[in-house]
PQR file with spaces between the fields and no chain letter, atoms N, CA, C, O and H, PARSE charges and radii, in Angstrom:
ATOM       1  N    ILE     1      -6.087   17.796    8.144 -0.4000 1.5000
ATOM       2  CA   ILE     1      -6.156   16.386    8.511 -0.0000 2.0000
ATOM       3  C    ILE     1      -6.458   16.231    9.996  0.5500 1.7000
ATOM       4  O    ILE     1      -7.168   15.305   10.388 -0.5500 1.4000
ATOM       5  N    LYS     2      -5.933   17.116   10.818 -0.4000 1.5000
ATOM       6  CA   LYS     2      -6.192   17.022   12.257 -0.0000 2.0000
ATOM       7  C    LYS     2      -7.688   17.111   12.561  0.5500 1.7000
ATOM       8  O    LYS     2      -8.198   16.401   13.428 -0.5500 1.4000
ATOM       9  H    LYS     2      -5.356   17.869   10.500  0.4000 1.0000
ATOM      10  N    THR     3      -8.376   17.982   11.847 -0.4000 1.5000
ATOM      11  CA   THR     3      -9.818   18.130   12.060 -0.0000 2.0000
ATOM      12  C    THR     3     -10.556   16.853   11.670  0.5500 1.7000
ATOM      13  O    THR     3     -11.482   16.430   12.363 -0.5500 1.4000
ATOM      14  H    THR     3      -7.962   18.560   11.143  0.4000 1.0000
ATOM      15  N    LEU     4     -10.149   16.250   10.574 -0.4000 1.5000
ATOM      16  CA   LEU     4     -10.758   15.002   10.121 -0.0000 2.0000
ATOM      17  C    LEU     4     -10.546   13.903   11.153  0.5500 1.7000
ATOM      18  O    LEU     4     -11.485   13.187   11.501 -0.5500 1.4000
ATOM      19  H    LEU     4      -9.397   16.594   10.012  0.4000 1.0000
ATOM      20  N    VAL     5      -9.327   13.767   11.639 -0.4000 1.5000
ATOM      21  CA   VAL     5      -8.998   12.736   12.633 -0.0000 2.0000
ATOM      22  C    VAL     5      -9.809   12.958   13.909  0.5500 1.7000
ATOM      23  O    VAL     5     -10.354   12.013   14.479 -0.5500 1.4000
ATOM      24  H    VAL     5      -8.564   14.348   11.357  0.4000 1.0000
ATOM      25  N    ARG     6      -9.882   14.193   14.342 -0.4000 1.5000
ATOM      26  CA   ARG     6     -10.644   14.509   15.552 -0.0000 2.0000
ATOM      27  C    ARG     6     -12.133   14.203   15.353  0.5500 1.7000
ATOM      28  O    ARG     6     -12.773   13.621   16.229 -0.5500 1.4000
ATOM      29  H    ARG     6      -9.440   14.960   13.879  0.4000 1.0000
ATOM      30  N    ALA     7     -12.674   14.596   14.205 -0.4000 1.5000
ATOM      31  CA   ALA     7     -14.098   14.353   13.933 -0.0000 2.0000
ATOM      32  C    ALA     7     -14.417   12.862   13.864  0.5500 1.7000
ATOM      33  O    ALA     7     -15.505   12.435   14.250 -0.5500 1.4000
ATOM      34  H    ALA     7     -12.154   15.069   13.494  0.4000 1.0000
ATOM      35  N    ALA     8     -13.464   12.076   13.371 -0.4000 1.5000
ATOM      36  CA   ALA     8     -13.667   10.627   13.269 -0.0000 2.0000
ATOM      37  C    ALA     8     -13.457    9.922   14.600  0.5500 1.7000
ATOM      38  O    ALA     8     -13.820    8.755   14.749 -0.5500 1.4000
ATOM      39  H    ALA     8     -12.580   12.423   13.058  0.4000 1.0000
ATOM      40  N    GLY     9     -12.874   10.621   15.567 -0.4000 1.5000
ATOM      41  CA   GLY     9     -12.665   10.033   16.882 -0.0000 2.0000
ATOM      42  C    GLY     9     -11.577    8.974   16.922  0.5500 1.7000
ATOM      43  O    GLY     9     -11.651    8.020   17.696 -0.5500 1.4000
ATOM      44  H    GLY     9     -12.580   11.569   15.445  0.4000 1.0000
ATOM      45  N    VAL    10     -10.558    9.151   16.074 -0.4000 1.5000
ATOM      46  CA   VAL    10      -9.434    8.209   16.053 -0.0000 2.0000
ATOM      47  C    VAL    10      -8.150    8.944   16.416  0.5500 1.7000
ATOM      48  O    VAL    10      -8.137   10.170   16.523 -0.5500 1.4000
ATOM      49  H    VAL    10     -10.497    9.926   15.445  0.4000 1.0000
ATOM      50  N    ARG    11      -7.071    8.188   16.605 -0.4000 1.5000
ATOM      51  CA   ARG    11      -5.818    8.778   17.066 -0.0000 2.0000
ATOM      52  C    ARG    11      -4.926    9.316   15.952  0.5500 1.7000
ATOM      53  O    ARG    11      -4.088   10.186   16.190 -0.5500 1.4000
ATOM      54  H    ARG    11      -7.082    7.192   16.518  0.4000 1.0000
ATOM      55  N    SER    12      -5.106    8.801   14.734 -0.4000 1.5000
ATOM      56  CA   SER    12      -4.216    9.225   13.647 -0.0000 2.0000
ATOM      57  C    SER    12      -4.932    9.086   12.303  0.5500 1.7000
ATOM      58  O    SER    12      -5.979    8.448   12.202 -0.5500 1.4000
ATOM      59  H    SER    12      -5.787    8.094   14.540  0.4000 1.0000
ATOM      60  N    TYR    13      -4.343    9.699   11.276 -0.4000 1.5000
ATOM      61  CA   TYR    13      -4.890    9.559    9.938 -0.0000 2.0000
ATOM      62  C    TYR    13      -4.817    8.101    9.490  0.5500 1.7000
ATOM      63  O    TYR    13      -5.745    7.611    8.846 -0.5500 1.4000
ATOM      64  H    TYR    13      -3.492   10.218   11.358  0.4000 1.0000
ATOM      65  N    GLU    14      -3.746    7.410    9.813 -0.4000 1.5000
ATOM      66  CA   GLU    14      -3.618    5.996    9.443 -0.0000 2.0000
ATOM      67  C    GLU    14      -4.736    5.168   10.057  0.5500 1.7000
ATOM      68  O    GLU    14      -5.295    4.296    9.391 -0.5500 1.4000
ATOM      69  H    GLU    14      -2.992    7.808   10.336  0.4000 1.0000
ATOM      70  N    ALA    15      -5.069    5.427   11.312 -0.4000 1.5000
ATOM      71  CA   ALA    15      -6.168    4.698   11.952 -0.0000 2.0000
ATOM      72  C    ALA    15      -7.485    4.997   11.239  0.5500 1.7000
ATOM      73  O    ALA    15      -8.320    4.111   11.061 -0.5500 1.4000
ATOM      74  H    ALA    15      -4.615    6.135   11.852  0.4000 1.0000
ATOM      75  N    PHE    16      -7.660    6.251   10.836 -0.4000 1.5000
ATOM      76  CA   PHE    16      -8.860    6.620   10.073 -0.0000 2.0000
ATOM      77  C    PHE    16      -8.892    5.880    8.746  0.5500 1.7000
ATOM      78  O    PHE    16      -9.897    5.259    8.401 -0.5500 1.4000
ATOM      79  H    PHE    16      -6.982    6.972   10.981  0.4000 1.0000
ATOM      80  N    ALA    17      -7.790    5.945    7.999 -0.4000 1.5000
ATOM      81  CA   ALA    17      -7.731    5.333    6.670 -0.0000 2.0000
ATOM      82  C    ALA    17      -7.888    3.816    6.735  0.5500 1.7000
ATOM      83  O    ALA    17      -8.475    3.216    5.835 -0.5500 1.4000
ATOM      84  H    ALA    17      -6.973    6.450    8.280  0.4000 1.0000
ATOM      85  N    ASP    18      -7.370    3.194    7.789 -0.4000 1.5000
ATOM      86  CA   ASP    18      -7.505    1.740    7.924 -0.0000 2.0000
ATOM      87  C    ASP    18      -8.956    1.298    8.063  0.5500 1.7000
ATOM      88  O    ASP    18      -9.301    0.168    7.717 -0.5500 1.4000
ATOM      89  H    ASP    18      -6.893    3.681    8.520  0.4000 1.0000
ATOM      90  N    SER    19      -9.802    2.187    8.568 -0.4000 1.5000
ATOM      91  CA   SER    19     -11.186    1.792    8.838 -0.0000 2.0000
ATOM      92  C    SER    19     -12.185    2.403    7.853  0.5500 1.7000
ATOM      93  O    SER    19     -13.393    2.324    8.075 -0.5500 1.4000
ATOM      94  H    SER    19      -9.522    3.105    8.849  0.4000 1.0000
ATOM      95  N    THR    20     -11.698    3.007    6.775 -0.4000 1.5000
ATOM      96  CA   THR    20     -12.617    3.685    5.862 -0.0000 2.0000
ATOM      97  C    THR    20     -12.843    2.918    4.569  0.5500 1.7000
ATOM      98  O    THR    20     -12.106    1.995    4.219 -0.5500 1.4000
ATOM      99  H    THR    20     -10.716    3.071    6.595  0.4000 1.0000
ATOM     100  N    GLN    21     -13.882    3.335    3.881 -0.4000 1.5000
ATOM     101  CA   GLN    21     -14.179    2.850    2.535 -0.0000 2.0000
ATOM     102  C    GLN    21     -14.150    4.060    1.613  0.5500 1.7000
ATOM     103  O    GLN    21     -14.374    5.190    2.046 -0.5500 1.4000
ATOM     104  H    GLN    21     -14.481    4.084    4.164  0.4000 1.0000
ATOM     105  N    CYS    22     -13.875    3.815    0.355 -0.4000 1.5000
ATOM     106  CA   CYS    22     -13.797    4.894   -0.618 -0.0000 2.0000
ATOM     107  C    CYS    22     -14.544    4.482   -1.879  0.5500 1.7000
ATOM     108  O    CYS    22     -14.403    3.359   -2.363 -0.5500 1.4000
ATOM     109  H    CYS    22     -13.693    2.897    0.003  0.4000 1.0000
ATOM     110  N    VAL    23     -15.338    5.407   -2.399 -0.4000 1.5000
ATOM     111  CA   VAL    23     -16.052    5.190   -3.659 -0.0000 2.0000
ATOM     112  C    VAL    23     -15.719    6.353   -4.574  0.5500 1.7000
ATOM     113  O    VAL    23     -15.912    7.514   -4.213 -0.5500 1.4000
ATOM     114  H    VAL    23     -15.453    6.320   -2.006  0.4000 1.0000
ATOM     115  N    GLY    24     -15.215    6.035   -5.771 -0.4000 1.5000
ATOM     116  CA   GLY    24     -14.976    7.070   -6.767 -0.0000 2.0000
ATOM     117  C    GLY    24     -16.282    7.417   -7.454  0.5500 1.7000
ATOM     118  O    GLY    24     -17.179    6.582   -7.563 -0.5500 1.4000
ATOM     119  H    GLY    24     -15.059    5.092   -6.065  0.4000 1.0000
ATOM     120  N    MET    25     -16.384    8.664   -7.919 -0.4000 1.5000
ATOM     121  CA   MET    25     -17.612    9.088   -8.576 -0.0000 2.0000
ATOM     122  C    MET    25     -17.264    9.981   -9.763  0.5500 1.7000
ATOM     123  O    MET    25     -16.469   10.913   -9.641 -0.5500 1.4000
ATOM     124  H    MET    25     -15.655    9.343   -7.830  0.4000 1.0000
ATOM     125  N    THR    26     -17.863    9.686  -10.900 -0.4000 1.5000
ATOM     126  CA   THR    26     -17.696   10.536  -12.075 -0.0000 2.0000
ATOM     127  C    THR    26     -19.061   10.746  -12.723  0.5500 1.7000
ATOM     128  O    THR    26     -19.985    9.949  -12.559 -0.5500 1.4000
ATOM     129  H    THR    26     -18.509    8.928  -10.999  0.4000 1.0000
ATOM     130  N    LEU    27     -19.150   11.831  -13.453 -0.4000 1.5000
ATOM     131  CA   LEU    27     -20.352   12.134  -14.211 -0.0000 2.0000
ATOM     132  C    LEU    27     -19.929   12.252  -15.662  0.5500 1.7000
ATOM     133  O    LEU    27     -19.035   13.031  -15.993 -0.5500 1.4000
ATOM     134  H    LEU    27     -18.399   12.478  -13.586  0.4000 1.0000
ATOM     135  N    ASN    28     -20.575   11.476  -16.533 -0.4000 1.5000
ATOM     136  CA   ASN    28     -20.259   11.562  -17.958 -0.0000 2.0000
ATOM     137  C    ASN    28     -21.557   11.692  -18.754  0.5500 1.7000
ATOM     138  O    ASN    28     -22.634   11.850  -18.179 -0.5500 1.4000
ATOM     139  H    ASN    28     -21.302   10.844  -16.264  0.4000 1.0000
ATOM     140  N    ASP    29     -21.446   11.624  -20.053 -0.4000 1.5000
ATOM     141  CA   ASP    29     -22.627   11.809  -20.917 -0.0000 2.0000
ATOM     142  C    ASP    29     -23.723   10.776  -20.671  0.5500 1.7000
ATOM     143  O    ASP    29     -24.898   11.047  -20.919 -0.5500 1.4000
ATOM     144  H    ASP    29     -20.572   11.495  -20.520  0.4000 1.0000
ATOM     145  N    SER    30     -23.346    9.600  -20.188 -0.4000 1.5000
ATOM     146  CA   SER    30     -24.354    8.562  -19.991 -0.0000 2.0000
ATOM     147  C    SER    30     -24.896    8.506  -18.562  0.5500 1.7000
ATOM     148  O    SER    30     -25.799    7.713  -18.292 -0.5500 1.4000
ATOM     149  H    SER    30     -22.392    9.380  -19.987  0.4000 1.0000
ATOM     150  N    GLY    31     -24.382    9.309  -17.650 -0.4000 1.5000
ATOM     151  CA   GLY    31     -24.898    9.336  -16.285 -0.0000 2.0000
ATOM     152  C    GLY    31     -23.789    9.365  -15.245  0.5500 1.7000
ATOM     153  O    GLY    31     -22.670    9.804  -15.510 -0.5500 1.4000
ATOM     154  H    GLY    31     -23.649    9.953  -17.869  0.4000 1.0000
ATOM     155  N    VAL    32     -24.127    8.889  -14.069 -0.4000 1.5000
ATOM     156  CA   VAL    32     -23.198    8.874  -12.933 -0.0000 2.0000
ATOM     157  C    VAL    32     -22.579    7.487  -12.834  0.5500 1.7000
ATOM     158  O    VAL    32     -23.264    6.475  -12.984 -0.5500 1.4000
ATOM     159  H    VAL    32     -25.036    8.532  -13.854  0.4000 1.0000
ATOM     160  N    VAL    33     -21.271    7.453  -12.578 -0.4000 1.5000
ATOM     161  CA   VAL    33     -20.554    6.184  -12.441 -0.0000 2.0000
ATOM     162  C    VAL    33     -19.875    6.168  -11.077  0.5500 1.7000
ATOM     163  O    VAL    33     -19.089    7.060  -10.756 -0.5500 1.4000
ATOM     164  H    VAL    33     -20.715    8.274  -12.456  0.4000 1.0000
ATOM     165  N    PHE    34     -20.181    5.149  -10.276 -0.4000 1.5000
ATOM     166  CA   PHE    34     -19.538    4.951   -8.980 -0.0000 2.0000
ATOM     167  C    PHE    34     -18.578    3.772   -9.097  0.5500 1.7000
ATOM     168  O    PHE    34     -18.922    2.740   -9.674 -0.5500 1.4000
ATOM     169  H    PHE    34     -20.819    4.425  -10.536  0.4000 1.0000
ATOM     170  N    THR    35     -17.378    3.926   -8.550 -0.4000 1.5000
ATOM     171  CA   THR    35     -16.373    2.860   -8.575 -0.0000 2.0000
ATOM     172  C    THR    35     -16.011    2.484   -7.146  0.5500 1.7000
ATOM     173  O    THR    35     -15.323    3.250   -6.472 -0.5500 1.4000
ATOM     174  H    THR    35     -17.098    4.764   -8.082  0.4000 1.0000
ATOM     175  N    PRO    36     -16.457    1.318   -6.664 -0.5600 1.5000
ATOM     176  CA   PRO    36     -16.080    0.858   -5.331  0.2800 2.0000
ATOM     177  C    PRO    36     -14.597    0.502   -5.300  0.5500 1.7000
ATOM     178  O    PRO    36     -14.007    0.201   -6.338 -0.5500 1.4000
ATOM     179  N    THR    37     -13.997    0.535   -4.122 -0.4000 1.5000
ATOM     180  CA   THR    37     -12.583    0.210   -3.974 -0.0000 2.0000
ATOM     181  C    THR    37     -12.373   -0.842   -2.894  0.5500 1.7000
ATOM     182  O    THR    37     -13.268   -1.168   -2.114 -0.5500 1.4000
ATOM     183  H    THR    37     -14.475    0.779   -3.278  0.4000 1.0000
ATOM     184  N    ARG    38     -11.158   -1.352   -2.888 -0.4000 1.5000
ATOM     185  CA   ARG    38     -10.714   -2.255   -1.813 -0.0000 2.0000
ATOM     186  C    ARG    38      -9.653   -1.502   -1.036  0.5500 1.7000
ATOM     187  O    ARG    38      -8.741   -0.922   -1.626 -0.5500 1.4000
ATOM     188  H    ARG    38     -10.432   -1.088   -3.522  0.4000 1.0000
ATOM     189  N    ASN    39      -9.765   -1.508    0.276 -0.4000 1.5000
ATOM     190  CA   ASN    39      -8.775   -0.859    1.125 -0.0000 2.0000
ATOM     191  C    ASN    39      -7.583   -1.802    1.246  0.5500 1.7000
ATOM     192  O    ASN    39      -7.634   -2.791    1.978 -0.5500 1.4000
ATOM     193  H    ASN    39     -10.506   -1.980    0.755  0.4000 1.0000
ATOM     194  N    GLY    40      -6.515   -1.489    0.523 -0.4000 1.5000
ATOM     195  CA   GLY    40      -5.347   -2.362    0.470 -0.0000 2.0000
ATOM     196  C    GLY    40      -4.307   -2.113    1.545  0.5500 1.7000
ATOM     197  O    GLY    40      -3.216   -2.680    1.485 -0.5500 1.4000
ATOM     198  H    GLY    40      -6.474   -0.686   -0.072  0.4000 1.0000
ATOM     199  N    GLY    41      -4.618   -1.277    2.530 -0.4000 1.5000
ATOM     200  CA   GLY    41      -3.674   -1.014    3.603 -0.0000 2.0000
ATOM     201  C    GLY    41      -2.727    0.136    3.269  0.5500 1.7000
ATOM     202  O    GLY    41      -2.864    0.767    2.221 -0.5500 1.4000
ATOM     203  H    GLY    41      -5.504   -0.817    2.579  0.4000 1.0000
ATOM     204  N    PRO    42      -1.780    0.408    4.142 -0.5600 1.5000
ATOM     205  CA   PRO    42      -0.928    1.595    4.026  0.2800 2.0000
ATOM     206  C    PRO    42      -0.179    1.751    2.700  0.5500 1.7000
ATOM     207  O    PRO    42      -0.038    2.875    2.218 -0.5500 1.4000
ATOM     208  N    ARG    43       0.286    0.706    2.121 -0.4000 1.5000
ATOM     209  CA   ARG    43       1.092    0.848    0.902 -0.0000 2.0000
ATOM     210  C    ARG    43       0.261    0.894   -0.380  0.5500 1.7000
ATOM     211  O    ARG    43       0.725    1.392   -1.405 -0.5500 1.4000
ATOM     212  H    ARG    43       0.171   -0.207    2.513  0.4000 1.0000
ATOM     213  N    ARG    44      -0.951    0.382   -0.320 -0.4000 1.5000
ATOM     214  CA   ARG    44      -1.824    0.337   -1.504 -0.0000 2.0000
ATOM     215  C    ARG    44      -3.241    0.677   -1.059  0.5500 1.7000
ATOM     216  O    ARG    44      -4.140   -0.160   -1.139 -0.5500 1.4000
ATOM     217  H    ARG    44      -1.327   -0.023    0.513  0.4000 1.0000
ATOM     218  N    ARG    45      -3.433    1.869   -0.605 -0.4000 1.5000
ATOM     219  CA   ARG    45      -4.633    2.248    0.141 -0.0000 2.0000
ATOM     220  C    ARG    45      -5.944    1.911   -0.565  0.5500 1.7000
ATOM     221  O    ARG    45      -6.622    0.982   -0.124 -0.5500 1.4000
ATOM     222  H    ARG    45      -2.703    2.549   -0.540  0.4000 1.0000
ATOM     223  N    PHE    46      -6.337    2.589   -1.610 -0.4000 1.5000
ATOM     224  CA   PHE    46      -7.645    2.331   -2.213 -0.0000 2.0000
ATOM     225  C    PHE    46      -7.475    1.889   -3.654  0.5500 1.7000
ATOM     226  O    PHE    46      -7.074    2.669   -4.518 -0.5500 1.4000
ATOM     227  H    PHE    46      -5.786    3.343   -1.968  0.4000 1.0000
ATOM     228  N    LEU    47      -7.785    0.635   -3.895 -0.4000 1.5000
ATOM     229  CA   LEU    47      -7.625    0.028   -5.215 -0.0000 2.0000
ATOM     230  C    LEU    47      -8.991   -0.135   -5.861  0.5500 1.7000
ATOM     231  O    LEU    47      -9.897   -0.722   -5.269 -0.5500 1.4000
ATOM     232  H    LEU    47      -8.110    0.001   -3.193  0.4000 1.0000
ATOM     233  N    ASP    48      -9.142    0.384   -7.072 -0.4000 1.5000
ATOM     234  CA   ASP    48     -10.424    0.273   -7.772 -0.0000 2.0000
ATOM     235  C    ASP    48     -10.779   -1.186   -8.010  0.5500 1.7000
ATOM     236  O    ASP    48      -9.940   -1.983   -8.428 -0.5500 1.4000
ATOM     237  H    ASP    48      -8.406    0.861   -7.553  0.4000 1.0000
ATOM     238  N    LEU    49     -12.024   -1.519   -7.741 -0.4000 1.5000
ATOM     239  CA   LEU    49     -12.527   -2.839   -8.094 -0.0000 2.0000
ATOM     240  C    LEU    49     -12.982   -2.792   -9.549  0.5500 1.7000
ATOM     241  O    LEU    49     -13.177   -1.709  -10.102 -0.5500 1.4000
ATOM     242  H    LEU    49     -12.706   -0.871   -7.401  0.4000 1.0000
ATOM     243  N    LYS    50     -13.148   -3.924  -10.155 -0.4000 1.5000
ATOM     244  CA   LYS    50     -13.488   -3.969  -11.577 -0.0000 2.0000
ATOM     245  C    LYS    50     -14.962   -3.672  -11.853  0.5500 1.7000
ATOM     246  O    LYS    50     -15.367   -3.579  -13.012 -0.5500 1.4000
ATOM     247  H    LYS    50     -12.990   -4.804   -9.706  0.4000 1.0000
ATOM     248  N    THR    51     -15.749   -3.526  -10.820 -0.4000 1.5000
ATOM     249  CA   THR    51     -17.176   -3.293  -10.974 -0.0000 2.0000
ATOM     250  C    THR    51     -17.488   -1.806  -10.881  0.5500 1.7000
ATOM     251  O    THR    51     -17.150   -1.159   -9.890 -0.5500 1.4000
ATOM     252  H    THR    51     -15.420   -3.601   -9.879  0.4000 1.0000
ATOM     253  N    ASP    52     -18.127   -1.268  -11.903 -0.4000 1.5000
ATOM     254  CA   ASP    52     -18.661    0.084  -11.847 -0.0000 2.0000
ATOM     255  C    ASP    52     -20.162   -0.016  -11.671  0.5500 1.7000
ATOM     256  O    ASP    52     -20.803   -0.924  -12.200 -0.5500 1.4000
ATOM     257  H    ASP    52     -18.401   -1.794  -12.708  0.4000 1.0000
ATOM     258  N    ILE    53     -20.715    0.917  -10.929 -0.4000 1.5000
ATOM     259  CA   ILE    53     -22.158    0.978  -10.738 -0.0000 2.0000
ATOM     260  C    ILE    53     -22.628    2.259  -11.409  0.5500 1.7000
ATOM     261  O    ILE    53     -22.207    3.357  -11.042 -0.5500 1.4000
ATOM     262  H    ILE    53     -20.195    1.655  -10.498  0.4000 1.0000
ATOM     263  N    ARG    54     -23.496    2.110  -12.387 -0.4000 1.5000
ATOM     264  CA   ARG    54     -23.946    3.244  -13.201 -0.0000 2.0000
ATOM     265  C    ARG    54     -25.418    3.536  -12.953  0.5500 1.7000
ATOM     266  O    ARG    54     -26.211    2.643  -12.659 -0.5500 1.4000
ATOM     267  H    ARG    54     -23.838    1.219  -12.685  0.4000 1.0000
ATOM     268  N    CYS    55     -25.757    4.811  -13.081 -0.4000 1.5000
ATOM     269  CA   CYS    55     -27.148    5.208  -12.930 -0.0000 2.0000
ATOM     270  C    CYS    55     -27.379    6.538  -13.638  0.5500 1.7000
ATOM     271  O    CYS    55     -26.428    7.262  -13.932 -0.5500 1.4000
ATOM     272  H    CYS    55     -25.112    5.537  -13.321  0.4000 1.0000
ATOM     273  N    PRO    56     -28.643    6.859  -13.911 -0.5600 1.5000
ATOM     274  CA   PRO    56     -28.936    8.170  -14.483  0.2800 2.0000
ATOM     275  C    PRO    56     -28.770    9.239  -13.401  0.5500 1.7000
ATOM     276  O    PRO    56     -28.847    8.927  -12.213 -0.5500 1.4000
ATOM     277  N    PRO    57     -28.545   10.488  -13.793 -0.5600 1.5000
ATOM     278  CA   PRO    57     -28.354   11.557  -12.804  0.2800 2.0000
ATOM     279  C    PRO    57     -29.683   12.032  -12.200  0.5500 1.7000
ATOM     280  O    PRO    57     -30.069   13.193  -12.342 -0.5500 1.4000
ATOM     281  N    VAL    58     -30.352   11.124  -11.538 -0.4000 1.5000
ATOM     282  CA   VAL    58     -31.637   11.397  -10.892 -0.0000 2.0000
ATOM     283  C    VAL    58     -31.462   11.096   -9.403  0.5500 1.7000
ATOM     284  O    VAL    58     -30.895   10.065   -9.041 -0.5500 1.4000
ATOM     285  H    VAL    58     -30.038   10.182  -11.423  0.4000 1.0000
ATOM     286  N    GLU    59     -31.941   11.982   -8.549 -0.4000 1.5000
ATOM     287  CA   GLU    59     -31.661   11.907   -7.108 -0.0000 2.0000
ATOM     288  C    GLU    59     -31.852   10.517   -6.503  0.5500 1.7000
ATOM     289  O    GLU    59     -30.932   10.006   -5.864 -0.5500 1.4000
ATOM     290  H    GLU    59     -32.402   12.820   -8.843  0.4000 1.0000
ATOM     291  N    GLY    60     -32.988    9.905   -6.679 -0.4000 1.5000
ATOM     292  CA   GLY    60     -33.250    8.594   -6.076 -0.0000 2.0000
ATOM     293  C    GLY    60     -32.319    7.518   -6.612  0.5500 1.7000
ATOM     294  O    GLY    60     -31.837    6.676   -5.854 -0.5500 1.4000
ATOM     295  H    GLY    60     -33.735   10.320   -7.198  0.4000 1.0000
ATOM     296  N    ALA    61     -32.066    7.542   -7.907 -0.4000 1.5000
ATOM     297  CA   ALA    61     -31.178    6.555   -8.521 -0.0000 2.0000
ATOM     298  C    ALA    61     -29.744    6.731   -8.034  0.5500 1.7000
ATOM     299  O    ALA    61     -29.044    5.749   -7.789 -0.5500 1.4000
ATOM     300  H    ALA    61     -32.458    8.226   -8.522  0.4000 1.0000
ATOM     301  N    VAL    62     -29.307    7.982   -7.894 -0.4000 1.5000
ATOM     302  CA   VAL    62     -27.944    8.251   -7.425 -0.0000 2.0000
ATOM     303  C    VAL    62     -27.776    7.779   -5.983  0.5500 1.7000
ATOM     304  O    VAL    62     -26.762    7.169   -5.645 -0.5500 1.4000
ATOM     305  H    VAL    62     -29.876    8.780   -8.093  0.4000 1.0000
ATOM     306  N    ALA    63     -28.747    8.051   -5.145 -0.4000 1.5000
ATOM     307  CA   ALA    63     -28.672    7.611   -3.750 -0.0000 2.0000
ATOM     308  C    ALA    63     -28.597    6.093   -3.648  0.5500 1.7000
ATOM     309  O    ALA    63     -27.788    5.566   -2.884 -0.5500 1.4000
ATOM     310  H    ALA    63     -29.571    8.546   -5.420  0.4000 1.0000
ATOM     311  N    SER    64     -29.418    5.393   -4.399 -0.4000 1.5000
ATOM     312  CA   SER    64     -29.404    3.923   -4.373 -0.0000 2.0000
ATOM     313  C    SER    64     -28.089    3.368   -4.911  0.5500 1.7000
ATOM     314  O    SER    64     -27.526    2.432   -4.344 -0.5500 1.4000
ATOM     315  H    SER    64     -30.074    5.821   -5.020  0.4000 1.0000
ATOM     316  N    ALA    65     -27.607    3.943   -6.000 -0.4000 1.5000
ATOM     317  CA   ALA    65     -26.356    3.476   -6.594 -0.0000 2.0000
ATOM     318  C    ALA    65     -25.164    3.734   -5.664  0.5500 1.7000
ATOM     319  O    ALA    65     -24.257    2.907   -5.568 -0.5500 1.4000
ATOM     320  H    ALA    65     -28.064    4.703   -6.461  0.4000 1.0000
ATOM     321  N    LEU    66     -25.173    4.872   -4.989 -0.4000 1.5000
ATOM     322  CA   LEU    66     -24.090    5.174   -4.048 -0.0000 2.0000
ATOM     323  C    LEU    66     -24.068    4.172   -2.904  0.5500 1.7000
ATOM     324  O    LEU    66     -23.001    3.695   -2.518 -0.5500 1.4000
ATOM     325  H    LEU    66     -25.910    5.543   -5.067  0.4000 1.0000
ATOM     326  N    MET    67     -25.231    3.851   -2.361 -0.4000 1.5000
ATOM     327  CA   MET    67     -25.294    2.857   -1.280 -0.0000 2.0000
ATOM     328  C    MET    67     -24.834    1.492   -1.783  0.5500 1.7000
ATOM     329  O    MET    67     -24.152    0.771   -1.055 -0.5500 1.4000
ATOM     330  H    MET    67     -26.098    4.238   -2.674  0.4000 1.0000
ATOM     331  N    ALA    68     -25.192    1.123   -3.010 -0.4000 1.5000
ATOM     332  CA   ALA    68     -24.763   -0.142   -3.575 -0.0000 2.0000
ATOM     333  C    ALA    68     -23.238   -0.152   -3.764  0.5500 1.7000
ATOM     334  O    ALA    68     -22.591   -1.179   -3.562 -0.5500 1.4000
ATOM     335  H    ALA    68     -25.746    1.709   -3.601  0.4000 1.0000
ATOM     336  N    ALA    69     -22.680    0.978   -4.146 -0.4000 1.5000
ATOM     337  CA   ALA    69     -21.232    1.065   -4.324 -0.0000 2.0000
ATOM     338  C    ALA    69     -20.508    0.882   -2.997  0.5500 1.7000
ATOM     339  O    ALA    69     -19.500    0.179   -2.938 -0.5500 1.4000
ATOM     340  H    ALA    69     -23.206    1.812   -4.311  0.4000 1.0000
ATOM     341  N    PHE    70     -21.006    1.503   -1.932 -0.4000 1.5000
ATOM     342  CA   PHE    70     -20.377    1.310   -0.616 -0.0000 2.0000
ATOM     343  C    PHE    70     -20.531   -0.137   -0.157  0.5500 1.7000
ATOM     344  O    PHE    70     -19.615   -0.686    0.456 -0.5500 1.4000
ATOM     345  H    PHE    70     -21.826    2.074   -1.980  0.4000 1.0000
ATOM     346  N    ASP    71     -21.657   -0.756   -0.439 -0.4000 1.5000
ATOM     347  CA   ASP    71     -21.851   -2.163   -0.091 -0.0000 2.0000
ATOM     348  C    ASP    71     -20.864   -3.061   -0.843  0.5500 1.7000
ATOM     349  O    ASP    71     -20.476   -4.114   -0.338 -0.5500 1.4000
ATOM     350  H    ASP    71     -22.401   -0.311   -0.937  0.4000 1.0000
ATOM     351  N    ALA    72     -20.462   -2.653   -2.035 -0.4000 1.5000
ATOM     352  CA   ALA    72     -19.540   -3.448   -2.853 -0.0000 2.0000
ATOM     353  C    ALA    72     -18.080   -3.262   -2.466  0.5500 1.7000
ATOM     354  O    ALA    72     -17.224   -4.019   -2.925 -0.5500 1.4000
ATOM     355  H    ALA    72     -20.778   -1.797   -2.445  0.4000 1.0000
ATOM     356  N    CYS    73     -17.777   -2.273   -1.633 -0.4000 1.5000
ATOM     357  CA   CYS    73     -16.383   -2.038   -1.220 -0.0000 2.0000
ATOM     358  C    CYS    73     -15.861   -3.221   -0.405  0.5500 1.7000
ATOM     359  O    CYS    73     -16.616   -3.902    0.289 -0.5500 1.4000
ATOM     360  H    CYS    73     -18.472   -1.658   -1.261  0.4000 1.0000
ATOM     361  N    GLU    74     -14.570   -3.441   -0.507 -0.4000 1.5000
ATOM     362  CA   GLU    74     -13.937   -4.522    0.274 -0.0000 2.0000
ATOM     363  C    GLU    74     -12.954   -3.932    1.264  0.5500 1.7000
ATOM     364  O    GLU    74     -12.317   -4.670    2.016 -0.5500 1.4000
ATOM     365  H    GLU    74     -13.957   -2.887   -1.071  0.4000 1.0000
């Protein structure tokens, strides 16, 4: 964790977590599924939003879907 905090240029893991976004990613039979989250703060850090972003496992589609998932984070 110390390396992560140092690389992010913040003073603590909490400061890092307060300013981050998180996207879950799974691969299933129908393709790649990204789940954007809401940063709920220290007690409820990353809460899944109800929107999943799905795409086929193709490089360009995955890159676009991942960017859309980060854009959907709160």
